[in-house]
C-alpha positions as CSV (number, residue, x, y, z in Angstrom):
1,M,66.0,49.4,23.3
2,K,62.8,51.2,24.2
3,N,61.4,50.4,20.7
4,W,62.1,46.7,21.1
5,K,60.2,46.8,24.4
6,V,57.2,48.5,22.7
7,Y,57.3,45.9,19.9
8,G,57.5,43.1,22.4
9,I,54.4,44.5,24.3
10,I,52.5,44.8,21.0
11,I,53.4,41.3,19.9
12,T,52.4,39.9,23.4
13,V,49.0,41.7,23.3
14,V,48.3,40.4,19.7
15,L,49.2,36.9,20.8
16,V,47.0,37.1,23.9
17,V,44.0,38.5,21.8
18,F,44.5,35.7,19.2
19,I,44.6,33.0,21.8
20,V,41.6,34.3,23.7
21,G,39.7,34.7,20.5
22,F,40.6,31.2,19.3
23,C,39.6,29.7,22.6
24,L,36.3,31.6,22.6
25,Y,35.6,30.5,19.0
26,M,36.3,26.9,19.9
27,F,34.0,27.2,22.9
28,L,31.1,28.8,21.1
29,F,31.3,26.8,17.9
30,R,32.5,23.4,19.0
31,E,30.4,20.4,18.1
32,T,28.8,19.2,21.3
33,I,26.1,17.1,19.7
34,T,27.2,13.8,18.1
35,E,25.5,12.4,15.0
36,A,23.8,9.7,17.0
37,E,22.5,12.2,19.5
38,A,21.2,14.4,16.7
39,Q,19.3,11.4,15.3
40,N,17.7,10.8,18.7
41,I,16.7,14.4,19.0
42,A,15.1,14.3,15.5
43,Y,13.2,11.1,16.4
44,Q,11.9,12.6,19.6
45,Y,10.9,15.8,17.9
46,A,9.0,13.9,15.2
47,G,7.4,11.6,17.7
48,V,8.6,8.3,16.2
49,N,10.7,5.3,17.3
50,A,14.1,4.6,15.8
51,S,12.9,1.0,15.1
52,D,10.0,2.3,12.9
53,V,12.0,4.5,10.5
54,T,14.6,4.2,7.8
55,I,17.4,6.7,7.5
56,L,17.8,8.3,4.0
57,T,20.7,10.7,4.6
58,I,22.5,12.5,7.4
59,Q,24.6,15.4,6.3
60,K,26.7,17.9,8.2
61,D,26.2,21.6,7.2
62,R,29.2,23.4,8.6
63,E,28.0,26.8,7.4
64,D,24.8,26.6,9.4
65,R,26.3,24.3,12.1
66,E,23.7,21.6,11.9
67,Y,23.0,18.0,11.0
68,E,20.5,17.7,8.1
69,I,18.6,14.4,8.8
70,R,16.1,12.7,6.4
71,F,14.2,9.6,7.2
72,Y,10.8,7.9,6.6
73,D,8.3,5.5,8.1
74,D,5.4,3.6,6.6
75,V,3.5,6.8,5.7
76,Y,5.5,9.9,6.1
77,E,8.9,11.3,5.1
78,Y,10.7,13.7,7.5
79,E,13.4,16.3,7.1
80,I,14.8,17.7,10.3
81,D,17.8,20.0,10.9
82,V,19.5,19.8,14.3
83,N,22.1,22.4,15.5
84,Y,25.2,20.5,16.5
85,N,26.2,23.1,19.1
86,N,23.1,23.1,21.3
87,G,20.8,20.4,19.8
88,N,18.0,22.8,18.9
89,V,15.7,21.8,16.0
90,R,15.9,24.5,13.3
91,N,13.8,23.0,10.6
92,F,11.1,20.4,10.6
93,E,9.2,19.0,7.6
94,K,6.7,16.1,7.6
95,D,5.1,15.1,4.3
96,L,3.2,12.1,2.9
97,R,5.5,9.8,1.0
98,E,5.2,9.5,-2.7
99,N,2.9,6.8,-4.0
100,I,1.3,6.3,-0.6
101,N,-2.5,5.9,-0.7
102,I,-3.8,6.9,2.7
103,N,-7.0,4.9,2.0
104,Q,-5.2,1.7,1.3
105,G,-6.5,-1.5,2.9
106,Q,-10.2,-0.4,2.9
107,N,-11.2,-2.9,0.3
108,N,-12.9,-0.3,-1.9
109,T,-14.7,-1.5,-5.0
110,T,-13.2,-0.2,-8.2
111,V,-15.7,2.0,-10.1
112,S,-15.5,4.2,-13.1
113,M,-16.2,7.9,-13.1
114,T,-17.0,10.2,-15.9
115,E,-16.2,13.9,-16.0
116,D,-19.8,14.8,-15.6
117,E,-19.9,12.7,-12.4
118,A,-16.9,14.5,-11.1
119,R,-18.5,17.9,-11.7
120,S,-21.7,16.7,-10.0
121,I,-19.9,15.4,-6.9
122,A,-17.9,18.7,-6.7
123,L,-21.1,20.8,-6.9
124,Q,-22.8,18.7,-4.3
125,R,-19.8,19.1,-2.0
126,V,-20.0,22.9,-2.1
127,G,-23.8,23.2,-2.3
128,K,-24.0,24.8,-5.7
129,T,-25.7,24.2,-9.0
130,S,-24.1,24.2,-12.4
131,E,-25.9,27.5,-13.2
132,E,-24.3,29.2,-10.2
133,V,-20.6,28.5,-11.2
134,T,-18.2,28.6,-14.0
135,F,-15.9,25.6,-14.5
136,T,-12.2,26.4,-15.4
137,R,-10.7,22.9,-15.5
138,V,-11.6,19.2,-15.0
139,R,-8.8,16.7,-15.5
140,I,-7.5,13.3,-14.5
141,D,-4.4,13.3,-12.2
142,R,-2.5,11.0,-9.8
143,E,-2.1,12.0,-6.2
144,N,-0.5,9.8,-3.5
145,G,-0.9,6.6,-5.4
146,A,-4.6,7.3,-6.3
147,T,-6.3,8.4,-9.5
148,V,-8.3,11.5,-9.0
149,Y,-10.3,14.1,-10.9
150,D,-9.1,17.6,-10.2
151,V,-12.1,20.0,-10.5
152,Y,-11.7,23.8,-10.6
153,F,-14.5,26.4,-10.7
154,Y,-15.7,29.7,-9.3
155,D,-18.8,31.6,-8.4
156,T,-19.4,35.3,-7.6
157,E,-17.6,35.0,-4.2
158,K,-15.2,32.2,-4.2
159,E,-13.0,29.9,-6.3
160,Y,-12.9,26.2,-5.6
161,E,-10.4,23.4,-6.0
162,L,-11.4,19.8,-5.4
163,S,-9.8,16.4,-6.0
164,I,-12.2,13.4,-6.2
165,D,-11.0,9.7,-6.0
166,V,-12.3,7.9,-9.1
167,D,-12.5,4.6,-7.3
168,T,-14.3,5.7,-4.1
169,K,-16.0,8.9,-5.5
170,E,-14.9,10.6,-2.3
171,V,-13.6,14.2,-2.1
172,V,-10.1,13.8,-0.9
173,S,-8.9,17.3,-1.3
174,Y,-10.9,20.5,-0.9
175,K,-9.9,24.2,-1.0
176,E,-11.9,27.4,-1.3
177,D,-10.5,31.0,-1.7
178,Y,-12.5,34.2,-1.5
179,L,-12.3,36.3,-4.6
180,V,-11.1,39.9,-4.2
181,N,-10.0,42.7,-6.6
182,G,-11.4,41.1,-9.7
183,G,-9.9,37.7,-9.5
184,S,-7.0,37.4,-7.0
185,S,-7.9,35.4,-4.0
186,V,-7.3,35.1,-0.3
187,T,-8.1,32.0,1.7
188,N,-10.6,32.2,4.5
189,P,-8.8,30.4,7.3
190,N,-12.0,30.0,9.4
191,T,-13.8,27.8,6.8
192,T,-16.4,26.0,8.5
193,T,-16.1,23.1,10.6
194,T,-16.5,23.2,14.4
195,N,-13.8,20.6,14.7
196,Y,-11.0,22.9,13.3
197,I,-9.1,24.9,15.9
198,G,-9.5,28.2,14.0
199,A,-7.2,30.8,12.7
200,D,-6.7,32.6,16.1
201,K,-5.7,29.5,17.9
202,V,-3.3,28.3,15.2
203,K,-1.6,31.7,15.2
204,E,-1.2,31.4,18.9
205,I,0.4,27.9,18.5
206,V,3.0,29.0,16.0
207,L,3.9,32.2,17.8
208,N,4.4,30.3,21.0
209,H,6.6,27.8,19.1
210,A,8.7,30.6,17.6
211,G,8.9,32.5,20.9
212,L,7.3,35.6,19.5
213,S,4.2,37.7,20.1
214,S,1.5,38.9,17.7
215,S,2.9,42.5,17.9
216,D,6.3,41.3,16.7
217,V,5.2,39.7,13.4
218,R,3.4,40.3,10.1
219,F,1.4,37.3,8.8
220,S,1.5,37.0,5.0
221,K,-0.4,33.8,4.8
222,V,-3.0,32.0,7.0
223,E,-4.6,29.3,4.8
224,L,-6.8,26.2,5.5
225,D,-6.2,23.2,3.2
226,V,-7.8,19.8,3.2
227,D,-6.0,16.9,1.5
228,Y,-6.9,13.2,1.9
229,H,-9.0,14.0,4.9
230,I,-6.1,15.7,6.6
231,A,-6.9,19.4,7.2
232,T,-4.0,21.7,7.8
233,Y,-3.3,25.4,8.3
234,E,-0.5,26.9,6.3
235,L,1.1,30.0,7.8
236,E,3.8,32.4,6.8
237,F,5.1,35.4,8.7
238,Y,8.1,37.6,9.1
239,Y,10.2,38.8,12.0
240,N,13.6,40.6,12.0
241,Y,14.3,39.8,8.3
242,F,13.5,36.1,8.8
243,E,10.7,34.3,7.1
244,Y,8.8,31.6,9.1
245,D,6.7,28.8,7.4
246,Y,4.4,26.5,9.3
247,E,2.0,23.7,8.5
248,V,-0.3,22.8,11.4
249,D,-2.9,20.0,11.8
250,A,-6.2,21.8,11.8
251,M,-7.8,19.4,14.2
252,T,-5.1,18.8,16.8
253,G,-2.8,21.8,16.5
254,E,0.2,19.5,15.9
255,I,3.0,21.3,14.0
256,L,3.7,19.2,10.9
257,K,6.2,21.4,9.2
258,Y,8.5,24.2,10.3
259,E,11.0,26.3,8.4
260,R,12.9,29.5,9.3
261,G,15.1,31.3,6.8
262,R,16.1,34.6,5.3
């Protein structure tokens, strides 16, 4: 009889633990954010109105407990992941749409451009002569709906990458990297314009967004890039086995892209 009492107590304890655990699981992992609410959170985070965008996909990822939302407006395409338990944004990406020419509507006159002209414009942009540099590639390409010359060259200190619109003859993309250790490069994030917020400020912005301090993380990338007159800082750093990737507007400090993953 005593054995049956012991078994009864054990079974009762197991059932209680199971019920408490199940209730706790349902409380912690229940879906408290609806799909429509997640969309509104995504729109607010991206700074757009629902009437101005078109939804591409909304998918529920049960493993990561989030809604994966993709939509676009006239110029940009967005990918935003919203946790369906608490409504937090876990991933944010904002990129120019394919085949969008950011200079459209300016009534530019179509002109032809030779390879030599592209080299000359690139050299003028960086303030170098042909004797001071070595060209590695000059080629025609298509970027964001425009035809461009991609021009690559280097001098004794830096390597340069420029894209030049063949119609407007404007430099629409510019990047320079400092050469170290016989050819590998590291980007100088403080490249030269007083209008850019600077590497120290952009680090402060992303660390505040991530809720971390400079002593917590190790930056593996802080890079200034200029594409179609849009200058951005690209940053990568690590904390507690997670990798963080940011893209930040170099003029305003606005976070354009955010990813966090292992």
